[in-house]
Backbone bond lengths (Angstrom), bond angles and torsions (degrees), N, CA, C in turn:
res aa  C-N    CA-C-N  psi(-1)  N-CA   C-N-CA  omega(-1)  CA-C   N-CA-C  phi
1 M - - - 1.467 - - 1.517 110.24 -
2 R 1.337 115.74 -44.11 1.458 119.60 -178.83 1.522 110.14 -63.29
3 R 1.371 114.10 -36.59 1.465 117.48 179.69 1.509 110.84 -66.79
4 S 1.312 117.19 -38.13 1.468 120.51 179.10 1.509 110.90 -63.32
5 V 1.304 116.06 -41.87 1.470 119.75 -179.38 1.509 110.13 -65.37
6 L 1.357 116.88 -40.94 1.458 120.41 -179.85 1.530 111.49 -65.36
7 A 1.340 112.90 -40.03 1.481 116.95 178.96 1.515 110.80 -63.85
8 S 1.325 115.38 -45.21 1.475 119.04 179.83 1.511 110.85 -61.46
9 F 1.341 117.37 -40.24 1.465 120.49 179.59 1.527 111.56 -65.18
10 S 1.340 115.08 -37.41 1.481 118.83 178.45 1.507 111.77 -64.15
11 I 1.340 115.33 -43.86 1.485 119.43 178.79 1.515 110.67 -62.40
12 F 1.378 115.15 -43.43 1.478 119.43 -179.49 1.517 110.70 -61.54
13 R 1.351 116.06 -41.98 1.456 119.66 -177.70 1.537 110.86 -65.26
14 R 1.367 115.50 -38.38 1.467 118.35 -179.18 1.523 111.29 -66.47
15 Y 1.334 114.83 -44.66 1.476 117.95 -179.28 1.530 111.92 -72.69
16 A 1.330 115.61 -34.11 1.461 119.01 177.48 1.506 110.50 -64.82
17 S 1.331 116.21 -38.93 1.461 120.20 177.84 1.518 110.98 -63.31
18 K 1.348 116.83 -42.31 1.464 119.88 177.18 1.524 110.76 -63.98
19 G 1.349 115.39 -42.02 1.476 118.21 179.54 1.500 111.20 -63.83
20 F 1.351 117.13 -37.71 1.456 119.69 178.22 1.526 111.09 -63.92
21 C 1.334 117.38 -39.92 1.481 119.93 178.46 1.512 111.48 -62.80
22 V 1.361 114.14 -44.11 1.478 117.56 178.64 1.517 110.00 -61.95
23 L 1.361 115.30 -45.39 1.467 119.10 -179.32 1.520 110.76 -61.92
24 A 1.323 116.33 -40.25 1.468 119.65 179.35 1.520 111.64 -62.98
25 M 1.324 116.61 -39.98 1.473 119.46 179.01 1.515 110.86 -65.26
26 V 1.347 114.46 -41.73 1.471 118.17 178.57 1.513 110.07 -60.84
27 L 1.331 116.08 -44.01 1.456 119.70 -179.53 1.525 111.40 -64.52
28 L 1.346 115.42 -39.82 1.473 118.38 179.65 1.528 111.36 -62.14
29 V 1.317 114.93 -39.69 1.483 119.04 179.19 1.513 110.70 -69.69
30 A 1.346 114.61 -39.44 1.467 118.14 -174.39 1.500 113.14 -75.71
31 L 1.328 117.86 -30.04 1.465 119.77 -177.46 1.537 111.14 -65.28
32 P 1.328 118.44 131.54 1.463 120.91 -177.43 1.508 113.46 -63.95
33 G 1.279 119.32 -26.52 1.461 120.06 -178.32 1.506 112.59 -97.04
34 S 1.299 118.14 8.52 1.452 120.40 -175.25 1.517 111.63 -69.39
35 S 1.336 114.45 151.25 1.467 119.37 -179.86 1.508 111.99 -67.16
36 L 1.322 116.27 -34.25 1.466 118.72 178.78 1.525 110.88 -64.73
37 Q 1.338 113.20 -44.92 1.461 116.18 -179.81 1.519 110.70 -64.10
38 R 1.367 115.04 -39.25 1.455 117.32 177.25 1.514 111.48 -62.09
39 G 1.315 115.94 -39.38 1.466 119.51 177.70 1.510 111.76 -63.20
40 N 1.331 115.29 -45.06 1.463 118.16 178.21 1.526 111.34 -63.31
41 S 1.345 113.27 -41.76 1.469 116.80 178.63 1.520 110.04 -62.05
42 G 1.343 115.50 -39.40 1.471 118.11 177.29 1.506 111.58 -62.12
43 N 1.324 116.51 -42.89 1.466 119.54 178.21 1.515 110.62 -61.70
44 Q 1.338 114.32 -44.78 1.462 117.78 178.23 1.520 111.62 -62.25
45 G 1.375 115.09 -37.95 1.470 118.90 177.19 1.512 111.34 -63.11
46 N 1.341 115.09 -42.69 1.462 117.95 177.66 1.514 111.13 -60.54
47 Q 1.341 114.25 -44.12 1.463 118.16 178.25 1.535 110.53 -62.12
48 G 1.355 114.20 -39.23 1.473 117.80 178.37 1.509 111.54 -64.41
49 N 1.365 115.80 -41.98 1.458 118.90 178.20 1.509 111.03 -61.30
50 Q 1.355 114.11 -43.43 1.465 117.41 178.00 1.522 110.49 -61.11
51 G 1.349 114.91 -39.48 1.468 118.19 177.92 1.514 111.71 -63.51
52 N 1.372 114.21 -41.87 1.468 117.60 178.85 1.517 111.09 -63.58
53 Q 1.347 114.86 -42.26 1.457 118.09 177.72 1.510 110.92 -61.70
54 G 1.316 114.97 -38.78 1.470 118.04 177.49 1.517 111.23 -62.87
55 N 1.347 114.36 -43.55 1.468 117.53 178.57 1.522 110.98 -62.24
56 Q 1.360 114.06 -42.75 1.455 117.44 178.77 1.526 110.69 -62.75
57 G 1.292 115.74 -39.58 1.469 119.11 176.98 1.507 111.53 -61.27
58 N 1.342 115.34 -43.92 1.468 118.57 178.35 1.520 110.71 -62.11
59 Q 1.372 113.65 -42.34 1.464 116.74 178.09 1.520 110.89 -63.08
60 G 1.336 116.01 -39.77 1.464 119.41 177.71 1.513 111.30 -61.52
61 N 1.351 115.11 -43.82 1.472 118.04 178.03 1.512 111.01 -61.86
62 Q 1.347 114.82 -42.91 1.453 118.10 177.83 1.524 110.59 -61.93
63 G 1.364 115.72 -39.49 1.466 119.14 178.22 1.504 111.25 -62.72
64 N 1.361 115.85 -42.87 1.469 118.76 178.70 1.516 110.44 -62.76
65 Q 1.340 114.29 -43.02 1.454 117.58 178.09 1.524 110.60 -61.76
66 G 1.359 114.99 -38.56 1.469 118.29 177.55 1.508 111.65 -63.06
67 N 1.359 116.00 -42.48 1.458 118.85 178.75 1.512 110.85 -62.94
68 Q 1.337 115.32 -42.88 1.459 118.70 177.89 1.515 110.75 -62.37
69 G 1.351 114.65 -38.29 1.462 118.09 177.44 1.511 111.62 -63.50
70 N 1.373 115.23 -41.54 1.466 118.68 178.64 1.521 110.81 -62.77
71 Q 1.356 115.33 -42.27 1.456 118.82 178.18 1.516 110.71 -62.38
72 G 1.318 114.96 -39.70 1.465 118.38 177.43 1.512 111.54 -62.83
73 N 1.353 114.62 -42.10 1.461 117.85 178.39 1.512 111.67 -62.49
74 Q 1.361 115.76 -40.74 1.458 119.08 177.93 1.520 110.66 -62.85
75 G 1.326 115.75 -40.42 1.468 118.36 176.73 1.512 111.79 -62.11
76 N 1.347 115.70 -42.30 1.465 118.94 178.32 1.509 111.33 -62.96
77 Q 1.375 114.95 -39.05 1.463 118.01 177.86 1.513 111.08 -63.12
78 G 1.347 115.88 -39.22 1.459 119.22 177.09 1.512 111.77 -61.90
79 N 1.339 115.96 -43.41 1.469 119.46 178.47 1.515 110.38 -63.78
80 Q 1.349 115.64 -40.75 1.452 118.18 177.83 1.516 110.61 -61.96
81 G 1.361 115.53 -38.31 1.468 118.74 177.86 1.508 111.30 -61.20
82 N 1.353 116.69 -42.23 1.458 119.95 178.32 1.514 110.69 -63.08
83 R 1.345 114.90 -42.17 1.464 117.73 -179.71 1.515 110.78 -65.69
84 E 1.355 115.67 -36.20 1.456 118.18 178.44 1.522 110.56 -64.86
85 N 1.348 116.49 -39.59 1.457 119.21 178.41 1.514 110.15 -62.80
86 E 1.357 115.63 -43.28 1.450 119.23 -178.76 1.525 111.44 -66.34
87 S 1.341 116.68 -28.36 1.452 120.07 -177.83 1.532 111.93 -96.77
88 D 1.332 118.13 12.38 1.461 122.25 176.76 1.524 107.79 -55.81
89 P 1.320 118.12 118.80 1.474 119.84 -177.07 1.519 112.95 -60.39
90 R 1.330 118.25 -26.48 1.466 120.42 178.29 1.530 111.09 -68.94
91 V 1.332 115.76 -36.84 1.465 119.34 177.49 1.531 109.71 -65.55
92 Q 1.315 115.65 -47.73 1.463 119.93 179.79 1.529 111.49 -61.88
93 Q 1.328 115.50 -43.93 1.462 119.52 179.14 1.524 110.93 -65.13
94 G 1.335 115.83 -36.95 1.463 119.32 178.73 1.516 112.22 -58.61
95 F 1.320 116.96 -43.57 1.465 119.45 177.94 1.533 111.11 -69.32
96 A 1.318 116.29 -33.38 1.471 119.57 -178.53 1.528 111.92 -67.84
97 I 1.350 117.28 -32.18 1.468 119.46 -174.37 1.527 113.04 -102.52
98 A 1.328 118.17 -2.25 1.472 119.06 178.82 1.522 109.37 -59.24
99 P 1.340 118.77 122.96 1.467 120.85 -172.84 1.529 114.11 -85.76
100 V 1.333 117.32 -1.41 1.470 120.80 -178.09 1.524 108.64 -134.60
101 L 1.328 115.10 162.93 1.454 119.66 174.77 1.522 109.85 -69.78
102 L 1.313 116.37 138.63 1.453 121.65 -175.50 1.527 110.45 -109.28
103 D 1.325 115.00 139.47 1.456 121.19 175.98 1.535 107.43 -96.23
104 L 1.331 116.20 104.14 1.460 121.27 -175.14 1.515 113.03 -94.01
105 R 1.311 118.33 4.07 1.459 120.43 -179.13 1.528 110.63 -63.93
106 G 1.344 114.74 123.71 1.455 120.32 179.76 1.516 114.57 71.45
107 K 1.330 117.54 12.13 1.464 121.45 -177.58 1.527 110.14 -105.34
108 D 1.313 115.46 157.00 1.454 122.66 171.55 1.526 107.25 -82.25
109 R 1.315 116.35 107.77 1.462 121.01 -173.20 1.526 112.19 -58.68
110 E 1.324 116.26 -41.23 1.455 119.61 -179.26 1.526 111.48 -63.93
111 L 1.335 116.86 -42.00 1.461 120.20 179.06 1.522 110.94 -66.71
112 V 1.326 117.14 -38.09 1.465 119.79 178.86 1.525 110.28 -61.85
113 G 1.332 116.66 -45.54 1.470 119.91 179.31 1.514 112.19 -62.61
114 L 1.336 116.12 -43.95 1.459 119.60 178.75 1.523 110.57 -65.58
115 G 1.339 116.64 -40.59 1.462 119.85 178.42 1.512 112.47 -61.77
116 S 1.330 116.45 -39.68 1.467 119.85 177.18 1.521 110.98 -61.40
117 Y 1.325 115.96 -40.94 1.465 119.62 179.20 1.532 110.45 -62.83
118 L 1.338 116.89 -43.91 1.463 120.56 -178.31 1.531 111.87 -68.63
119 V 1.323 117.21 -38.78 1.464 121.91 -178.05 1.524 111.61 -72.91
120 N 1.326 116.09 -42.45 1.469 120.11 -170.63 1.519 114.36 -95.76
121 A 1.342 117.51 -38.60 1.459 119.63 -175.40 1.515 112.94 -96.73
122 V 1.333 117.81 -28.08 1.472 121.33 -175.26 1.529 111.14 -103.58
123 G 1.329 116.25 -54.13 1.463 119.80 -173.52 1.515 115.16 -85.11
124 D 1.333 117.73 -20.36 1.470 121.57 -175.00 1.532 110.80 47.02
125 C 1.338 115.38 48.42 1.464 120.06 -176.94 1.532 111.87 -60.37
126 N 1.334 116.33 -34.59 1.461 119.09 -178.89 1.526 112.15 -68.68
127 G 1.335 117.06 -18.36 1.463 119.95 177.89 1.514 112.27 -60.93
128 C 1.345 116.55 -30.38 1.467 120.85 177.22 1.525 111.89 -107.49
129 H 1.324 116.72 -35.90 1.469 119.68 -173.84 1.529 111.55 -91.56
130 S 1.312 114.87 47.31 1.468 123.12 167.83 1.525 105.65 -141.54
131 R 1.308 117.37 -177.93 1.472 118.55 -176.05 1.516 112.98 -80.68
132 G 1.324 117.24 0.48 1.461 119.56 176.26 1.512 112.34 123.55
133 P 1.332 117.21 172.65 1.471 122.34 -175.36 1.522 114.52 -58.69
134 V 1.340 116.80 -25.69 1.464 118.81 -176.45 1.518 111.48 -62.28
135 D 1.366 117.31 -43.31 1.464 118.07 -179.85 1.535 112.03 -122.94
136 E 1.331 116.36 19.75 1.464 120.08 174.81 1.521 110.62 -69.97
137 F 1.345 116.02 -31.57 1.461 121.43 -177.86 1.527 110.33 -121.75
138 T 1.314 115.40 151.45 1.460 120.00 165.67 1.525 109.69 -95.47
139 R 1.319 115.99 -22.63 1.465 122.05 166.98 1.519 105.89 -124.19
140 N 1.331 115.56 101.38 1.452 121.75 -167.53 1.531 111.00 -90.42
141 P 1.358 117.35 113.46 1.472 119.10 -177.09 1.524 113.05 -71.06
142 Y 1.350 118.09 -9.78 1.464 120.53 178.03 1.529 112.77 -80.52
143 L 1.317 116.31 -11.29 1.460 120.07 -177.41 1.522 111.08 -89.45
144 R 1.320 114.80 155.05 1.460 120.07 179.21 1.521 110.65 -83.08
145 S 1.285 115.31 163.13 1.472 121.31 173.66 1.539 107.76 -72.43
146 P 1.311 119.64 141.23 1.467 129.52 8.56 1.536 113.53 -93.45
147 F 1.345 116.91 13.19 1.470 118.90 -177.99 1.544 112.13 -75.08
148 F 1.323 114.90 -21.59 1.462 118.93 176.29 1.506 110.28 -120.90
149 T 1.324 114.44 128.41 1.462 121.41 175.20 1.521 108.11 -120.33
150 P 1.341 117.59 115.81 1.480 119.17 -179.98 1.527 110.72 -58.39
151 P 1.336 116.61 155.62 1.464 126.61 1.55 1.526 112.10 -86.18
152 K 1.306 117.02 166.54 1.460 121.20 176.74 1.526 109.50 -62.06
153 K 1.332 116.33 153.87 1.463 120.76 177.35 1.526 108.55 -143.07
154 V 1.351 114.75 120.20 1.456 120.74 179.18 1.521 109.26 -74.34
155 N 1.333 115.59 143.89 1.456 121.35 179.12 1.540 109.37 -79.01
156 P 1.328 119.10 110.05 1.468 120.17 -178.14 1.527 113.05 -67.90
157 A 1.336 117.65 -20.38 1.468 120.64 -177.47 1.532 112.13 -72.99
158 T 1.344 117.21 -18.95 1.466 120.61 -179.03 1.522 112.38 -121.27
159 Y 1.320 117.79 1.88 1.464 122.28 -171.68 1.531 111.58 -60.06
160 L 1.318 115.93 115.02 1.464 125.34 177.33 1.526 113.26 59.60
161 G 1.348 115.45 21.70 1.464 119.96 179.12 1.515 113.54 -84.18
162 G 1.342 117.73 -1.61 1.462 121.10 177.99 1.512 112.26 73.80
163 G 1.332 115.14 -172.18 1.464 120.32 175.84 1.509 115.01 105.71
164 F 1.336 119.24 -2.35 1.455 119.23 178.24 1.531 108.71 -75.08
165 D 1.329 116.39 126.12 1.460 122.74 -174.16 1.533 109.98 -100.55
166 F 1.317 116.23 112.89 1.464 121.10 178.93 1.529 111.84 -86.72
167 G 1.329 117.71 -5.17 1.460 120.58 -177.57 1.521 110.59 80.77
168 P 1.329 117.20 -175.63 1.477 121.19 -178.36 1.524 111.56 -80.03
169 L 1.337 115.84 152.67 1.460 120.41 174.57 1.530 110.13 -71.76
170 V 1.333 115.43 -40.22 1.458 121.79 175.68 1.525 106.63 -139.00
171 P 1.315 119.32 156.62 1.462 120.39 178.92 1.526 111.97 -55.39
172 G 1.298 115.23 133.67 1.447 121.28 179.04 1.513 114.10 91.87
173 S 1.329 118.28 -11.75 1.470 120.47 178.35 1.537 109.14 -89.93
174 P 1.319 118.05 160.58 1.460 120.66 -178.30 1.525 111.51 -66.60
175 N 1.319 115.86 150.42 1.457 120.69 175.60 1.540 110.14 -67.29
176 I 1.312 114.68 143.91 1.464 120.77 176.57 1.522 107.55 -92.80
177 V 1.323 116.39 114.01 1.461 122.36 -176.76 1.529 107.94 -120.33
178 T 1.329 116.34 132.66 1.464 119.88 -179.31 1.524 111.17 -69.16
179 R 1.335 115.82 149.35 1.461 122.25 -173.34 1.530 111.46 -90.75
180 N 1.313 113.97 162.88 1.455 122.74 176.49 1.536 108.41 -81.25
181 L 1.333 116.50 114.35 1.470 120.81 -176.31 1.526 113.65 -90.94
182 T 1.316 117.73 -4.99 1.464 119.73 -175.14 1.533 110.54 -74.96
183 P 1.332 116.96 159.17 1.472 119.52 179.63 1.527 111.57 -75.70
184 D 1.324 115.03 158.32 1.466 119.05 172.19 1.524 107.87 -101.26
185 K 1.313 118.25 -160.69 1.458 121.65 -175.28 1.533 112.58 -66.31
186 T 1.330 118.11 -15.13 1.466 120.40 176.22 1.524 112.13 -75.68
187 G 1.334 115.84 -16.38 1.460 120.08 -177.17 1.506 113.84 87.35
188 R 1.329 117.74 -1.84 1.464 121.16 178.71 1.523 109.95 -95.46
189 P 1.325 117.45 143.08 1.474 120.58 -176.48 1.518 112.74 -68.85
190 E 1.325 114.46 170.44 1.474 122.41 -179.78 1.523 111.39 54.35
191 G 1.326 115.65 38.11 1.455 119.85 176.31 1.506 114.50 73.07
192 G 1.335 118.12 27.97 1.461 120.72 174.84 1.519 114.85 108.46
193 A 1.308 118.58 17.35 1.468 121.21 -178.63 1.523 110.23 -72.79
194 P 1.342 118.32 127.68 1.467 120.25 173.20 1.522 110.38 -68.21
195 F 1.328 115.65 163.64 1.468 119.11 -175.15 1.527 111.93 -61.94
196 G 1.331 117.37 -37.77 1.468 119.64 179.60 1.513 112.10 -59.31
197 E 1.323 116.61 -40.09 1.470 120.63 178.43 1.524 110.53 -68.44
198 F 1.328 115.69 -42.94 1.465 120.50 178.04 1.530 109.99 -59.26
199 L 1.329 116.72 -43.32 1.459 120.80 179.83 1.535 110.81 -63.27
200 E 1.319 117.28 -38.46 1.467 121.66 177.90 1.529 110.54 -63.93
201 I 1.315 116.17 -38.55 1.474 120.03 178.21 1.522 110.36 -64.75
202 M 1.335 116.14 -47.31 1.463 120.12 -175.41 1.523 112.52 -72.69
203 R 1.310 117.54 -31.48 1.465 120.50 -178.78 1.535 112.87 -84.68
204 H 1.339 116.17 -36.08 1.470 119.52 -171.01 1.529 113.67 -126.54
205 G 1.320 118.00 -4.73 1.464 119.59 177.18 1.517 114.59 73.08
206 T 1.315 118.07 19.28 1.459 121.49 -177.28 1.531 110.98 -63.45
207 D 1.318 116.60 131.32 1.469 122.07 178.13 1.527 108.66 -99.50
208 F 1.326 116.18 99.20 1.462 120.41 -177.98 1.529 112.45 -75.96
209 D 1.343 117.80 -12.99 1.466 120.56 179.42 1.527 112.26 -87.49
210 H 1.301 118.03 -19.70 1.479 123.38 178.09 1.542 110.88 53.02
211 L 1.330 115.01 49.88 1.471 119.36 -177.60 1.526 112.56 -80.97
212 H 1.321 117.81 -18.71 1.472 119.79 178.68 1.530 108.45 -137.58
213 P 1.347 116.35 81.56 1.471 120.78 -177.00 1.527 111.68 -68.39
214 N 1.304 114.06 163.43 1.466 120.09 176.12 1.542 109.90 -71.79
215 C 1.300 114.49 140.40 1.472 118.74 173.78 1.529 109.48 -68.49
216 S 1.310 115.02 144.16 1.467 120.59 -179.97 1.523 108.62 -151.46
217 A 1.327 116.24 -171.34 1.470 120.44 179.01 1.507 111.31 -65.05
218 T 1.303 117.14 -27.61 1.474 121.00 -178.73 1.523 112.66 -101.67
219 I 1.330 117.82 -19.95 1.472 121.84 178.24 1.519 107.33 -116.23
220 T 1.323 115.00 109.45 1.471 119.21 -174.65 1.526 112.89 -119.88
221 T 1.324 117.71 -10.46 1.468 121.07 179.23 1.524 109.44 -126.23
222 N 1.330 114.46 156.35 1.463 121.49 178.42 1.542 110.98 52.24
223 C 1.332 114.30 44.72 1.465 120.13 -176.54 1.522 109.46 -139.21
224 L 1.313 115.95 169.53 1.460 121.24 179.72 1.522 109.64 -102.28
225 P 1.340 116.79 121.81 1.470 119.56 178.47 1.531 109.97 -79.82
226 P 1.329 116.78 164.49 1.466 119.37 174.14 1.535 109.63 -60.55
227 P 1.315 119.57 148.01 1.476 126.43 10.82 1.528 113.78 -92.27
228 F 1.322 117.67 6.99 1.466 119.67 -176.69 1.532 110.56 -70.16
229 N 1.325 115.22 148.58 1.458 121.68 179.77 1.525 108.34 -108.38
230 G 1.317 116.28 104.75 1.452 121.15 -177.17 1.516 114.08 -70.45
231 D 1.332 117.88 -10.72 1.468 120.04 177.53 1.525 112.39 -78.87
232 L 1.341 114.94 -10.87 1.464 119.64 -177.83 1.524 110.62 -113.92
233 L 1.318 115.03 151.62 1.468 120.37 176.19 1.531 108.51 -66.58
234 Q 1.315 115.86 131.20 1.447 122.33 178.69 1.532 109.93 -97.77
235 I 1.313 116.05 147.90 1.461 125.11 178.32 1.534 111.84 76.05
236 M 1.315 117.67 -43.22 1.471 119.05 178.59 1.531 109.76 -55.56
237 P 1.328 118.15 132.14 1.477 120.46 -176.13 1.530 113.59 -81.91
238 W 1.322 116.80 49.57 1.467 119.32 178.76 1.531 112.93 -63.75
239 P 1.370 120.41 -27.08 1.462 117.85 175.45 1.527 113.37 -60.20
240 A 1.327 117.07 -24.84 1.476 120.18 174.36 1.519 110.62 -84.54
241 F 1.339 116.50 -40.96 1.460 119.75 -178.30 1.523 112.60 -66.20
242 Q 1.330 118.07 -25.62 1.452 120.39 -176.00 1.531 112.35 -66.34
243 D 1.324 117.02 -15.97 1.460 120.86 179.62 1.524 112.53 -89.71
244 M 1.310 117.69 0.27 1.458 120.48 178.08 1.528 109.45 -74.01
245 T 1.320 115.89 156.97 1.465 120.30 179.67 1.529 110.28 -72.71
246 D 1.329 115.39 160.51 1.471 120.05 176.49 1.524 110.38 -58.89
247 R 1.321 116.16 -38.17 1.465 120.12 -179.62 1.526 110.61 -64.86
248 D 1.316 117.08 -42.38 1.470 119.90 178.83 1.526 110.60 -61.87
249 L 1.320 116.42 -44.49 1.467 119.58 -179.44 1.526 110.64 -67.32
250 R 1.318 116.94 -36.52 1.462 119.75 176.38 1.523 110.46 -64.85
251 A 1.334 116.44 -38.09 1.465 120.92 178.51 1.527 110.72 -64.74
252 I 1.318 117.77 -41.37 1.466 120.83 177.62 1.524 110.06 -62.10
253 Y 1.309 116.32 -44.99 1.478 120.82 179.42 1.532 110.32 -61.93
254 E 1.317 116.41 -41.98 1.478 120.51 -179.40 1.529 110.02 -64.16
255 Y 1.329 116.38 -41.14 1.465 119.88 178.84 1.525 111.47 -66.14
256 L 1.322 117.32 -45.39 1.462 120.19 179.79 1.531 111.52 -63.41
257 S 1.334 116.94 -24.36 1.466 120.24 175.89 1.515 112.11 -75.86
258 A 1.338 116.56 -17.13 1.466 120.76 -175.06 1.523 113.74 -97.63
259 I 1.344 117.84 -10.70 1.469 119.57 -177.61 1.536 109.61 -84.29
260 P 1.329 117.41 162.28 1.469 119.66 179.85 1.534 112.82 -68.77
261 C 1.312 115.42 149.56 1.466 121.55 175.45 1.521 109.93 -74.76
262 I 1.320 115.64 137.30 1.468 121.47 171.49 1.518 107.54 -111.54
263 E 1.312 115.93 121.89 1.458 120.88 -173.99 1.510 112.45 -67.11
264 G 1.333 117.25 -37.02 1.463 121.39 -179.79 1.519 112.37 73.17
265 P 1.305 116.09 -166.96 1.468 119.86 -179.40 1.537 110.86 -68.28
266 P 1.320 117.97 163.03 1.474 120.98 -177.99 1.531 111.65 -62.50
267 A 1.327 114.39 155.34 1.473 120.16 172.82 1.522 108.39 -64.37
268 P 1.319 119.85 147.45 1.473 126.99 15.26 1.516 115.23 -94.28
269 S 1.353 118.06 24.77 1.463 119.13 179.38 1.534 110.13 -59.44
270 E 1.321 115.91 141.00 1.467 120.64 177.24 1.517 111.98 -66.25
271 L 1.329 116.40 -15.62 1.456 119.77 179.14 1.530 112.51 -87.60
272 H 1.299 117.14 -5.15 1.458 120.66 -177.24 1.529 110.70 -79.36
273 H 1.349 114.93 134.54 1.457 122.03 174.21 1.520 109.13 -125.14
274 D 1.291 115.96 138.81 1.457 121.48 175.30 1.525 107.39 -86.74
275 C 1.310 115.69 104.37 1.474 120.11 -174.55 1.531 112.93 -84.71
276 H 1.322 118.35 -16.44 1.476 119.79 -174.07 1.534 110.20 -129.77
C-alpha cells in the first residue's frame, strides 16, 4: 500500500512539474512586460518597418512615375506648341498670298510665312515699293469692269523692286524714291543688307544710302533743308514699324530674303541690284 501511494505521488509530481512549466510559459507569453512578448513585438516592429519601407518604396516609385508623367506632359505640351506654331493661320495665309515664287532653301519656313503675311496683308509694302499702281498689278483691282476681272494679281516683274517717285518734299530738294527691297546675289534683302542694318532701318529710320543729305554751308543743292532730317528715311512709316517685335522684324527680313531678285535699272542707279 505504501508503495502504491509513493508511486502515485511520484507520477503526480512529474505531471505537476510539466503542468507548471506549461503554465509558466503561458504566463510569460501573456505578461505584457515579458521578454518573449517583447521579442515578438520587436519582430512585429521589424516586419512593420519593412512594410513601411515597402510602402515608402512604392510611394517613391509612384512619385518617380509621376515625375516621368509630368516630364511626358511637358514634352507633349512642347510638341503641341510646335504644332500650334506650324498651324498659325498667319503663316498659312502668308504662303497663300505670296505673289512670287519663294526660295526656301536654308530659310526658316515659319518665319517666311509670317513675314509674307506682314509684308503683303498688313504692311502693303508693295504699295510703295513698286513703280506705282499702273504696273503694280497685272490684274488691277482699282480699275472698273470690264478692265478688271477678279481676282487681283500682283505684277511679279515689279514686286518690291522700288522706284515709286513721291517727288520733292519742298521745291529744290531731291525727289523721294522708294528703294529696291529684293535681295541681290548675296541672298540678303535690300541689295545685301545684313540683319543688323535692316533692324536699324526699321527701328530708327536710318538712311544708309544718304540719298538726300542735310543742307549745310557746304551742301546747298540736292539736299533737305530744316526742319527735315536728311539722315533719316522720309515718308517711309518706320515710326510705326519700330514698335513691331523682334520676331516680326526677323520674319520680314526672312521673307524678303526668299523673294526673287529684281535687277532694276542699270548701275549706277540706286535701284540696281546685281542678281548673278
